[in-house]
N, C-alpha and C positions, 0 to 999 in steps of 0.2 A: 540540338542546336544546328542552325543552318548557316553555313559559311557565307560571308558577304558576297563573295564572287558567284556563288550559286544563285543567290537572290538577284544579283545584277543580271546574270545570264537568263534566268527565267523571266524577269521583267522585260528584257529586250526581246525575248522570244514571243511573249504574248502581245507586245506592241506590234511586232512584225506581222504576226498571223492575223490579228485583229478580227477574230471570229470566235463564236462560242466553242470552247474546247472542253473535253472531258479528260479527267485525270485518272490514271489507272496504276495499280501496283500488281505486278504479276510475279508470283513465286514459282520457282522451278518445281518439278515433280519430286515428291519425297519417296523414300523406299516403299515399294509396293504400289505406287501410284502410276497411272498411265499418263495423266496429264497434270499440268500445273494448276495453280489456283489464282484466279484473277479477281481483283476487287476494283470496281470502277465507280466513279462519282454518281453515275446514273443520270446526270443532267449537265447541261452546259454551265460552265463556271465563268464568272467575271474574273478579270485580272486580280482584283482584290481578294476574291474567294480562293482563287488558285494559290496566291501567295500565302494565304492563311493556312493552307494545307501543306506547305513545304516542310515544316517540322515532322509531320507524320510521314511524309515521303522519305525524309532522311532516315527516320527510324526503320521504315520498311526496307530501304536500300541497304542499311547496315545488316539486316537479317537475311539478305540475299535476293530481295525483290528487284525486278527491273521496273523502272519508273517511266511510264508511257503517257503520251497525250494523243488524242485523236479528235477529228472534227466531230462536234456533237450535232446530230440531227436524227430524229426518229425516221424509220423507214418511209413514212408517208410524207416527210418534209422535203423541201428542196435543199440543194447542196450549195455551200458558199463558193465552190469552185477552187478549193485548195487541194492540190494533188501532191502526194508524197512519192518520191522515188527513193528506193532503198538499195543499199550496197553498191553505191557508185564509187568509181575510182576518182582520184584527183583530176585525171585527164578528162573524164566524163563531165565532172563539175565545171571544168574550164570551158567545155564546149557549149554549155547550156545557154549562156548569154549570146554568143555569136550566132547561135542557131534559133534565136527568138524566144528562148524560154529561161530568161534570167531568173534565178531563184530568189524568192523572198526570204528564205531562211536556209542556212546550211549548217548541219551538225556533224561533227566527226564522232561516230559512235564507238569506234575502236581505231587503233593506229592505221591510217591510210584507207579507212572505209567511211563513207559519207552517206548522209540522208539529206535530200533537198526537197523543200516545200515550194511549189510553184503556184502562183495565183493566176488562174486563167481568165478571170473576170475582175472588174473593179470592186472595191469594197461596197457592200450593200446589194450587189447583183447576185443572182443565183442561177444554177443549172440543175437539171434533174440527176438523180443518182446513176442512171444508166449512162449518161454522157460522161459523168465523172469517172466511172469505171472504164469506159472505152478509152478515155484520154489517158488514164493511168496505164493501161495496157500498151497503147501506142507509144507513149513516151518511154516506158520501160524498155521496149524493143529498140527505139531509136538511140537511147543512151546506154544500152547494155546494163540496165538496172536488173535487180532480181525479178524475173517474170512471174514468180510465184507470190511475191509480196505486193499484190495489186488488189486494191479494194477501194470503194468510194470512201471508206473510213479506216484506211490502213493506219495502225498505230505507229507512232514514231517515238524515239527516245527523247526524254526531257534532258536538256543539257545541264551540266552541273552535278550530275550523279554518276556513280560508278557503273560500269558495265560488268556485271558479276558472272558472266559466263565463264565456266571453268577454264576454257581454252585461252582466255585472256589474262589469267592470273600470272603475275610477274614472279621473277625469281625471289623477290623479297616478301611474297605472300599477298601483296596488294593488287588492286585492280585498277585499270585505267579509267579516268574520268571521261564522260562524254563532253565534248567541247563545242561551244558556240563559235562557229567560224565567221559567219556573217548574218546580219539581220537588217533587212531593208524594207520598212513598212510601206513605202510608196511604190515599190516595183510591181508592175503587172506585165506578164509575158506578152511581148509584142505579137507573137504568133498564136496567142491563145484564141482570139476570135476566129482566125482561119482554121485552127484545129477543130473548134466546136462546129463550124460550118461543114467541115469535111465529115465529121461524125454524123451530123444530121443528114447530109446528102447520101452517105452510105446506108443509113437506116431507111431513108425514103426509097433508095434503089432496091433494097432487100424486100421492102413491102410490095413494091411493084412486081418484083419477080415472083413473089408468093401469090399474087393475084388477089381478087376480092376475098375477104375473110368469110368463113362459113357463117351461115345464118345472118348475113348482112351485119355482122358485128364490126365495130371499128377496130382496125388493126392496133391502134394505141391502147385498146382495152385488154389485149391478150395477156400481158404479163400479170394482170390482176385476177385472171381466171384461175380457179383451183387446179385445172388440168395443165397449166403451163409448165412445161418441163417435168410433168408428173412422172413420166416413165423413168427418167434419170433419177429423180429423187426417190421414187419407190425402190429402184434397184439399189441405191446407196443405203436405204433403210434396211433392206434385206441383208446386205453385206455386213452392216454394223451389227445387226442382230446375231448373225452367224459368228462373227468375230468375237463378240462378247460371250456368246455361249461356249465357244472353244476356250477362251481364257478362263471362264468359270470352271470348265471341266478339267483344265490343266492346273488349276490352283493358282493361276496368275491374277485372278480377280475374285474378290469376296462377293458373297450373295448380296450384301448391302449395296454394292456398287454395280449391280447388274439390272437396275430398274429400267423402265421404259424411258425415263428421262435421260439416262446415260446413253441408251440406244439412239434417241433423238439427237442428243448432243453430238455423237460421233458421226451420224449421217449429215447433220448440218455442217459440221466442220469440214467434212470431205467435199460437200457441195461448194462451200466457199473456196476451198483450195482449187477446185476446178474452174473457178472464175464466175460462178453463178452470183448474181447480185443478192444482197441482203434482203431487198424488197421481195424478189421472187421466192427466196427460201422461206421467208416469214409468211408469205401468202400460202405457200404449199403446206407449211406446218400448221397454220391456223385451220385449214381445211381438213388435214389429217387428224388433228387433235382437237376437234370441236368440243370435246368434253372438258377441256382445260379452260382456265381463266383467259380472258382476252389478252392479257400481257404475257402469257406463257411463251408464245412464239417469239415476240420481240426480245424477251429476256434470254431465251435460249440462243438466238442468233447473235445477240450482243456478247454473250459469254463465249461463244465459239470464236467470234472475231477477235476477242481479247487474248486468247491463249497464245503464248509466245511462239509455240512451234506450229502455229496455223500455217505459216508459209515458210518452209525450211530455207535457211539462208546459207550461202557459202561462208560468209564471215560477217556476222551482224552483231 
């Protein structure tokens, strides 16, 4: 059963965000597990579809799952321009509006810790994922948000459900609810267009400093090439392989959980932690695992991005 206040909070949230959203249930690691288990809708949900899944979300939450939402868009799609800032203080939230980034949605995820969703462009407009990621990084720095919780599709908690992190458990054994603080469907960040122009100008300046691309390729095509960041990705893959081999040797991991897919997952998760875009990581993984099905790379990247401990937080 879903409480009427939860339904009201979720309805207001979806109206405010006004973009295709994906719903996820992320369970914490069990004994002997290295990572938690995430289950996502796998597609953008309408408000009616999302509300129809609230009873399932309530049941998962009661079993210990965190209930998340994130912008839905495949790696090749454009982005609706909604940026999430995580682990904000009340003072930082108060600064957002005066500094040109009034939030469309504010959620208190635990006592005195907030997440804010900021719309950089009007409804129906889009930006690319690289711009969304750069904006997330710059705003996280400006407002002292968690610099590790940056992604073009950073998951945020759905208001109306409990935050089941053990450290938030109260003396009576209960957990705090995530609270909807404000929801303003019409708000667009006044400084959003200027920030997007600044990001574009920086990208152009970087391209000019690099000079003409090799073989007369267009600079904008580089992220789509299999070799883009390949040195970093290959190094992360080797490290993941060595780490899993050591865990297997020490009895910390079963043979059933030492597959190539587990190695890929660990490398992808670390790449995302380091701020690499989901598009770049998926492109690399497709080239590296050409024997896999076409959707393997996207599924692996989406799963890695959904894991709760992807970006360690101070208090989330």
